[in-house]
C-alpha positions as CSV (number, residue, x, y, z in Angstrom):
1,M,-45.1,-2.5,0.4
2,E,-45.2,-6.2,1.2
3,A,-46.6,-7.0,-2.2
4,V,-44.0,-4.9,-3.9
5,G,-41.2,-6.7,-1.9
6,Q,-42.7,-10.1,-2.7
7,Y,-43.5,-9.7,-6.3
8,V,-41.9,-6.7,-7.9
9,L,-38.5,-6.6,-6.4
10,K,-36.1,-9.5,-6.3
11,D,-32.9,-10.6,-4.6
12,K,-31.2,-8.0,-2.4
13,S,-33.9,-5.4,-2.9
14,A,-36.7,-7.8,-1.9
15,E,-34.7,-8.8,1.2
16,A,-34.1,-5.1,2.1
17,V,-37.8,-4.7,2.2
18,L,-38.9,-8.0,3.7
19,D,-36.2,-9.1,6.1
20,P,-38.0,-9.7,9.4
21,E,-35.2,-8.2,11.5
22,K,-33.7,-5.3,9.6
23,G,-36.0,-4.9,6.6
24,I,-37.8,-1.7,5.6
25,L,-41.2,-3.0,6.6
26,R,-39.9,-4.0,10.0
27,R,-38.2,-0.7,10.6
28,L,-41.3,1.3,9.5
29,E,-43.4,-0.8,11.9
30,R,-40.9,-0.2,14.7
31,F,-40.6,3.5,14.2
32,S,-44.4,3.9,13.8
33,T,-44.9,2.1,17.2
34,K,-42.3,4.3,18.8
35,M,-43.8,7.4,17.1
36,D,-40.4,8.3,15.8
37,Q,-41.4,10.5,12.9
38,Y,-37.8,11.4,11.9
39,Q,-36.6,7.8,11.6
40,Y,-39.9,6.7,10.0
41,M,-39.5,9.3,7.3
42,K,-35.8,8.4,6.8
43,V,-36.7,4.8,6.1
44,L,-39.6,5.8,3.8
45,R,-37.1,8.0,1.8
46,E,-34.8,4.9,1.6
47,Y,-37.7,2.8,0.2
48,N,-38.7,5.5,-2.3
49,A,-35.1,5.8,-3.5
50,M,-34.9,2.1,-3.9
51,L,-38.1,2.0,-6.0
52,R,-37.0,5.0,-8.1
53,E,-33.7,3.2,-8.9
54,A,-35.5,-0.1,-9.7
55,R,-37.9,1.7,-12.0
56,K,-35.1,3.7,-13.7
57,D,-32.9,0.7,-14.4
58,G,-35.8,-1.3,-15.7
59,T,-35.9,-3.9,-12.9
60,I,-39.6,-3.4,-12.1
61,Q,-40.7,-3.6,-15.7
62,K,-38.5,-6.7,-16.3
63,N,-39.8,-8.5,-13.2
64,I,-43.5,-7.8,-14.0
65,Q,-43.0,-8.9,-17.6
66,E,-41.6,-12.2,-16.4
67,M,-44.8,-13.0,-14.4
68,P,-47.2,-15.4,-16.0
69,I,-50.0,-13.7,-14.2
70,L,-50.2,-10.7,-11.8
71,P,-50.6,-12.1,-8.2
72,L,-53.8,-11.0,-6.5
73,P,-52.0,-9.1,-3.7
74,L,-50.2,-7.0,-6.3
75,V,-53.5,-6.4,-8.2
76,E,-55.1,-5.3,-5.0
77,L,-52.2,-2.9,-4.3
78,L,-52.5,-1.4,-7.8
79,L,-56.3,-1.0,-7.5
80,R,-56.1,0.5,-4.1
81,Q,-53.5,3.1,-5.3
82,C,-55.6,3.9,-8.3
83,F,-58.6,4.4,-6.1
84,E,-56.7,6.5,-3.6
85,R,-55.2,8.7,-6.3
86,T,-58.5,9.3,-8.1
87,V,-61.5,8.9,-5.8
88,S,-60.1,9.8,-2.4
89,R,-58.9,13.2,-3.5
90,E,-62.5,14.1,-4.4
91,S,-64.2,12.3,-1.6
92,E,-65.7,15.5,-0.2
93,K,-67.8,15.8,-3.4
94,L,-69.5,12.5,-2.6
95,K,-71.4,14.2,0.3
96,E,-73.3,16.2,-2.4
97,Y,-75.1,13.0,-3.6
98,T,-78.6,12.2,-2.3
99,A,-78.7,8.7,-0.9
100,F,-80.5,6.1,-3.0
101,S,-81.0,8.5,-5.9
102,D,-80.0,7.8,-9.5
103,N,-76.8,9.8,-9.0
104,V,-75.3,7.9,-6.1
105,Y,-71.7,6.9,-6.6
106,G,-70.7,3.4,-5.7
107,E,-67.3,1.8,-6.4
108,L,-66.7,-1.9,-6.3
109,L,-63.5,-2.6,-4.4
110,F,-61.1,-5.4,-4.8
111,P,-62.3,-7.9,-2.1
112,L,-65.8,-7.9,-3.6
113,L,-64.6,-8.0,-7.2
114,N,-62.3,-10.9,-6.5
115,R,-65.1,-12.9,-4.9
116,M,-67.4,-12.1,-7.8
117,F,-64.9,-13.1,-10.4
118,I,-64.1,-16.4,-8.6
119,Q,-67.8,-17.3,-8.1
120,T,-68.7,-16.5,-11.7
121,G,-65.7,-18.5,-13.1
122,L,-64.4,-15.5,-15.1
123,R,-61.5,-16.5,-17.3
124,P,-59.4,-14.8,-19.9
125,S,-61.6,-16.3,-22.6
126,S,-64.8,-15.0,-21.0
127,V,-66.8,-12.0,-22.2
128,F,-66.9,-9.3,-19.6
129,I,-68.8,-6.0,-19.9
130,D,-68.6,-3.4,-17.2
131,L,-71.4,-0.8,-17.4
132,G,-70.4,2.4,-15.6
133,S,-66.8,1.4,-14.8
134,G,-66.1,4.2,-12.2
135,V,-62.4,4.3,-11.8
136,G,-62.0,1.0,-13.7
137,N,-61.3,-1.4,-10.8
138,A,-63.4,-4.2,-12.4
139,V,-61.9,-3.6,-15.9
140,L,-58.3,-3.8,-14.6
C-alpha cells in the first residue's frame, strides 16, 4: 500500500493513504493493533474504492506512464502480487515434489533478483535469457 501511495497515486489520494496521522495506512495499523476488525474492514473498503476510482478514471495509468522507470518498491509490490495470485494458491501441490530431484520447484523472489541484477550490471541494452521462468519474476 505504501508503494501505491508513493508512486501510483498523487495529490490528495496519495495524502489520503500516507498521511501519518489520519491516512489509510495509519488507520489500518491502528485498527489492526486494536484488533478492531469492523473498522479495519471499513478502511480497507475505502482504500479499495479509491483505487477502483483511480483505475476507472485513468489516474493510475497516467501516473505510471509518466514515470521514466518503475521504482523498485513498486516493482517488488507487483512481483509479490503476481506470486501470491499464482503460486500461493497452489502451494499445497509443492509438497508433492521430492526434495533435490529434477522436479523441485524454486522461484527467485525480488530481493535476490534485485541483488543479482545490480551485481551483474544488467541494463536495458543487455541480453537477458531466463531459462525456466516460473511465474516470470525475473522476466518482469
